[in-house]
C-alpha positions as CSV (number, residue, x, y, z in Angstrom):
1,M,-26.8,-4.6,-10.6
2,L,-27.6,-7.6,-8.4
3,N,-27.7,-8.2,-4.6
4,Q,-28.3,-4.7,-3.6
5,D,-28.0,-4.2,0.2
6,T,-29.1,-0.6,0.4
7,T,-30.2,1.7,3.1
8,S,-32.0,5.1,2.6
9,L,-29.2,7.1,1.1
10,M,-31.4,8.7,-1.5
11,F,-32.6,11.5,0.7
12,N,-32.3,15.2,-0.4
13,T,-30.6,18.0,1.4
14,E,-30.8,21.8,1.3
15,M,-29.0,24.8,2.7
16,R,-30.9,26.8,5.2
17,N,-30.1,30.0,7.1
18,L,-29.6,29.5,10.9
19,Y,-31.4,31.6,13.5
20,S,-31.2,32.1,17.2
21,N,-34.1,32.6,19.5
22,E,-34.0,35.3,22.2
23,K,-36.7,34.7,24.8
24,H,-38.3,37.6,26.6
25,P,-40.4,36.5,29.6
26,E,-41.8,40.1,30.0
27,L,-43.5,39.5,26.6
28,Y,-45.3,36.5,27.9
29,G,-43.0,34.0,26.4
30,E,-42.7,35.6,23.0
31,F,-39.3,35.7,21.4
32,I,-37.4,37.5,18.7
33,T,-35.7,35.4,16.0
34,R,-32.3,36.6,14.7
35,R,-30.1,35.4,11.9
36,A,-27.1,33.5,13.3
37,S,-24.4,35.5,11.7
38,D,-23.6,34.4,8.1
39,Y,-23.7,30.6,8.7
40,Q,-25.9,28.1,7.0
41,G,-26.9,24.5,7.8
42,V,-27.2,21.4,5.6
43,F,-30.6,19.9,6.4
44,R,-32.3,16.7,5.3
45,T,-35.6,17.5,3.8
46,D,-37.2,14.3,5.0
47,T,-36.3,14.5,8.7
48,D,-35.2,18.1,9.2
49,D,-31.9,16.8,10.8
50,C,-29.1,19.3,10.5
51,L,-26.1,17.4,9.1
52,G,-23.5,20.2,9.1
53,I,-22.9,23.9,9.5
54,F,-20.8,26.1,7.1
55,K,-20.1,29.7,6.4
56,E,-22.3,31.0,3.7
57,N,-21.1,30.3,0.1
58,S,-18.2,28.1,1.4
59,Y,-19.8,24.8,0.7
60,T,-21.2,23.2,-2.5
61,L,-24.0,20.8,-1.9
62,V,-23.6,17.4,-3.7
63,Q,-26.7,15.3,-3.4
64,N,-26.2,11.5,-2.8
65,D,-28.2,10.7,-5.9
66,Q,-26.0,13.0,-8.0
67,F,-22.8,11.6,-6.5
68,F,-23.6,7.9,-6.6
69,S,-25.3,8.0,-10.0
70,G,-22.3,9.8,-11.4
71,I,-20.0,7.0,-10.1
72,E,-22.2,4.3,-11.5
73,D,-22.3,6.0,-14.9
74,Q,-18.6,6.1,-15.0
75,L,-18.2,2.5,-13.9
76,T,-20.7,1.4,-16.6
77,D,-18.7,3.2,-19.2
78,Y,-15.4,1.6,-17.9
79,F,-16.3,-2.0,-17.3
80,D,-17.7,-4.7,-19.7
81,P,-21.4,-5.4,-19.2
82,I,-20.7,-8.8,-17.7
83,V,-18.7,-7.2,-14.9
84,M,-21.5,-4.8,-14.2
85,D,-24.2,-7.5,-14.3
86,T,-22.7,-9.2,-11.3
87,M,-21.8,-6.1,-9.4
88,Q,-23.1,-6.0,-5.8
89,V,-24.0,-2.7,-3.9
90,R,-23.9,-2.2,-0.2
91,D,-24.8,1.0,1.6
92,S,-24.1,2.4,5.0
93,A,-24.8,5.7,6.7
94,S,-23.4,7.3,9.9
95,H,-24.5,10.3,12.0
96,Q,-28.1,10.5,10.5
97,G,-26.6,10.3,7.0
98,A,-24.0,13.1,7.4
99,V,-21.6,10.5,6.1
100,S,-23.0,8.3,3.3
101,I,-21.1,5.4,2.0
102,R,-21.8,3.1,-1.0
103,E,-19.6,0.1,-1.8
104,Y,-19.4,-1.6,-5.2
105,H,-18.2,-5.2,-5.1
106,F,-17.1,-7.0,-8.3
107,P,-17.2,-10.8,-7.9
108,S,-16.3,-11.4,-11.5
109,L,-12.9,-9.7,-10.8
110,G,-12.2,-11.7,-7.7
111,K,-9.0,-13.6,-7.2
112,S,-8.2,-16.6,-4.8
113,I,-5.8,-16.8,-1.9
114,E,-4.9,-20.3,-0.9
115,T,-3.1,-21.7,2.1
116,N,-2.3,-25.4,2.8
117,R,-5.6,-25.5,4.8
118,H,-8.0,-23.0,3.3
119,K,-9.0,-21.1,0.2
120,T,-10.8,-17.8,0.0
121,K,-11.6,-15.2,-2.6
122,L,-10.9,-11.5,-2.6
123,N,-13.2,-9.3,-4.6
124,F,-12.2,-5.9,-6.1
125,R,-14.1,-3.1,-4.4
126,V,-14.8,0.6,-5.2
127,I,-16.2,2.8,-2.4
128,G,-18.0,6.1,-2.9
129,W,-17.9,8.4,0.2
130,N,-20.1,11.5,0.4
131,C,-20.4,13.7,3.5
132,F,-22.4,16.7,4.6
133,D,-20.6,17.6,7.8
134,G,-17.3,18.8,6.5
135,S,-15.4,15.9,8.0
136,S,-14.1,14.7,4.7
137,R,-14.0,15.5,1.0
138,C,-16.1,13.6,-1.5
139,K,-13.9,10.6,-2.4
140,I,-13.6,7.3,-4.1
141,I,-11.6,4.6,-2.3
142,I,-10.1,1.4,-3.8
143,G,-9.9,-1.8,-1.8
144,N,-10.8,-5.4,-1.5
145,I,-13.2,-7.6,0.4
146,D,-12.8,-11.2,1.6
147,T,-15.8,-13.2,0.6
148,F,-15.2,-15.9,3.3
149,C,-15.6,-13.5,6.3
150,S,-16.5,-10.1,4.8
151,N,-13.2,-8.6,6.0
152,G,-12.3,-5.5,4.2
153,L,-9.1,-3.7,3.5
154,I,-8.4,-0.3,1.9
155,S,-5.3,-0.3,-0.4
156,G,-4.0,3.0,0.7
157,D,-4.2,6.8,0.2
158,Y,-2.3,6.5,-3.1
159,D,-5.4,4.7,-4.4
160,T,-7.8,7.3,-3.1
161,S,-9.2,10.0,-5.3
162,S,-10.8,13.0,-3.6
163,Q,-12.0,16.5,-4.6
164,K,-13.1,19.6,-2.8
165,R,-16.7,20.6,-3.1
166,T,-16.4,23.5,-5.6
167,S,-18.7,24.9,-8.2
168,G,-16.7,22.9,-10.8
169,F,-17.2,19.5,-9.0
170,D,-16.8,16.8,-11.7
171,L,-16.8,13.0,-11.2
172,K,-15.1,12.3,-14.5
173,S,-11.7,12.8,-12.9
174,F,-12.4,10.0,-10.4
175,I,-12.6,7.1,-12.8
176,G,-8.9,7.3,-13.8
177,N,-8.0,5.8,-10.4
178,V,-10.0,2.7,-11.1
179,S,-7.4,1.6,-13.6
180,K,-4.6,2.3,-11.0
181,G,-6.7,0.5,-8.4
182,L,-7.0,-2.7,-10.6
183,V,-3.3,-2.8,-11.0
184,R,-2.8,-2.4,-7.3
185,F,-5.4,-5.1,-6.6
186,D,-3.5,-7.6,-8.7
187,S,-0.3,-6.6,-6.9
188,D,-2.0,-7.1,-3.6
189,I,-3.2,-10.5,-4.6
190,T,0.3,-11.6,-5.4
191,K,1.6,-10.2,-2.1
192,F,-1.2,-11.9,-0.1
193,Q,-0.6,-15.2,-1.7
194,R,3.0,-14.9,-0.7
195,Y,1.8,-14.2,2.9
196,A,-0.4,-17.4,2.7
197,E,2.8,-19.4,1.9
198,S,4.9,-17.8,4.7
199,T,4.8,-19.6,8.0
200,V,5.4,-17.6,11.2
201,L,5.7,-18.7,14.8
202,T,3.0,-17.5,17.3
203,P,5.4,-15.7,19.7
204,Y,6.5,-13.4,16.9
205,V,2.9,-12.7,16.0
206,N,2.1,-11.8,19.6
207,D,5.1,-9.4,19.7
208,F,3.8,-7.8,16.5
209,F,0.4,-7.1,18.0
210,N,1.9,-5.8,21.2
211,N,4.1,-3.3,19.2
212,L,1.4,-2.0,16.9
213,K,1.3,1.8,17.0
214,G,-1.9,3.1,18.7
215,I,-3.1,-0.3,19.9
216,S,-4.2,-0.7,23.5
217,E,-3.0,-3.6,25.7
218,R,-6.6,-4.9,25.8
219,N,-7.0,-4.8,22.0
220,A,-3.5,-6.4,21.6
221,E,-4.8,-9.3,23.7
222,R,-8.0,-9.5,21.6
223,L,-5.9,-9.6,18.4
224,Q,-3.9,-12.5,19.8
225,A,-7.2,-14.3,20.6
226,Q,-8.6,-13.6,17.1
227,Y,-5.3,-14.8,15.5
228,M,-5.8,-18.2,17.2
229,D,-9.2,-18.4,15.6
230,E,-7.8,-17.4,12.2
231,M,-4.8,-19.7,12.5
232,S,-7.2,-22.7,13.1
233,V,-8.7,-22.0,9.7
234,R,-6.0,-20.5,7.6
235,G,-2.9,-21.9,9.2
236,N,0.0,-20.3,11.1
237,N,1.0,-17.9,8.4
238,L,1.2,-14.1,7.6
239,W,-2.2,-14.3,5.7
240,A,-3.8,-15.3,9.0
241,V,-2.2,-12.2,10.6
242,V,-3.7,-10.0,7.8
243,S,-7.1,-11.6,8.3
244,T,-6.9,-10.9,12.1
245,L,-6.3,-7.3,11.4
246,T,-9.1,-7.0,8.8
247,N,-11.5,-8.7,11.2
248,Y,-10.7,-6.0,13.7
249,A,-11.5,-3.4,11.0
250,S,-14.7,-4.9,9.7
251,H,-16.6,-6.5,12.5
252,F,-18.1,-4.9,15.6
253,D,-20.3,-7.7,17.0
254,G,-17.4,-9.8,18.3
255,R,-14.1,-9.0,20.0
256,F,-13.8,-5.4,18.7
257,P,-17.0,-3.5,19.4
258,T,-17.5,0.2,18.9
259,R,-18.6,2.6,21.6
260,N,-22.3,3.0,21.9
261,T,-22.7,6.8,21.5
262,G,-26.3,6.6,20.6
263,N,-25.4,7.8,17.1
264,N,-24.6,5.1,14.5
265,H,-21.0,5.5,13.4
266,D,-20.1,2.0,12.4
267,G,-19.6,2.8,8.7
268,V,-17.1,5.6,9.4
269,T,-15.4,3.6,12.1
270,S,-15.0,0.6,9.8
271,F,-13.3,2.6,7.1
272,N,-11.1,4.5,9.5
273,R,-10.0,1.1,10.9
274,Q,-9.4,-0.3,7.5
275,A,-7.2,2.6,6.7
276,Q,-5.3,2.1,10.0
277,V,-4.8,-1.6,9.1
278,G,-3.3,-0.5,5.8
279,R,-0.8,1.7,7.6
280,W,0.1,-1.2,10.0
281,L,0.7,-3.5,7.1
282,N,3.1,-1.0,5.6
283,S,4.9,-0.3,8.9
284,E,8.4,-1.3,10.1
285,T,6.7,-3.4,12.7
286,F,5.1,-5.7,10.1
287,K,8.3,-5.8,8.1
288,T,10.0,-7.1,11.2
289,L,7.4,-9.8,11.4
290,E,7.9,-10.7,7.7
291,R,11.6,-11.2,8.4
292,H,10.7,-13.9,11.0
293,A,8.4,-15.7,8.5
294,V,9.6,-18.7,6.5
295,A,8.3,-19.5,3.0
296,V,6.9,-23.0,2.5
C-alpha cells in the first residue's frame, strides 16, 4: 500500500455499564452510584469518550482494526499484486471516531474522461464504513474519485453491501460486491464520457439547479456559480454539471461549507452528500436536462 493518508482510526473500544450519580448534600457531598437500567456504552479506551449507547446484548462490537484488516485481506485475495501495490488509503473520522471511514483508491484501475477542452481520470474506489453510535450498519460502498479535483461520487445503494452487527458478523460476504462494483464503474465511465460529449446551454443548467429536490435557493445560486468555474475548464457540457455536483459533495472550504458544530462531521457529511448527488443524477430533473443536451 502506498500514499497512506491515515488518521488515528486504530483505537480500541469496549462496552461498559452506565451509572447515574445521586447527590446527597446532607452527606457532605457524597453520592450513591446506581446502574443506569440495562444499557451499556461504547467507550474509546484511549480517550474515555462515549461513542454510543445501546441496550445490553443488543450490539456486537466490531473493532476498526478487525473491520479494516478484514477488508484489506479480502481485497488482497481479489486483486492482482500490481493493483494492490499502487492502492492509496485515506482515512477520516467523525464525532470523536463514532463514525470511522477508510477509502481505498485504485489508480491502476482508473479510466479517463475527455472533453474538447480537458481530460481527467476517475479512479475506482472502495469505502469501508464502521460506526459505534448505531447511526449505520457496517458497510462497504463502491464509487469513484476524480483525480483532477478530488471530487467523489458514490455509485448508489445497489452497489452498497451492509450487514447488521451480529455474533455471526463475517466480512467474506462483502467482497462479492467488488465484482459488481467494477462492472458498474465501467458502465459509469461510458456514461460520463457521453456526458462529456453532450453540450448543454447554461439557462437549462440553471433551471436544473433551481429544481433539484432539497436544495435551498442559496445553494442553487452557489451551484450556478460553481458551474461557471467548471465550464471554464471542462466546457459547457453535462460532465461539467456532474463535476459541479460532486464539488458540492466533496469540498467544504469553498462555496459549500458545513456548519461548525464544534464536532468534526465532514466525513459523514461528505458521503451523505455524495449519496444525495447520486440520487439527483438518477432523478427526472436530470433526465429533463439530458433531453436538452446535444451530442457533439
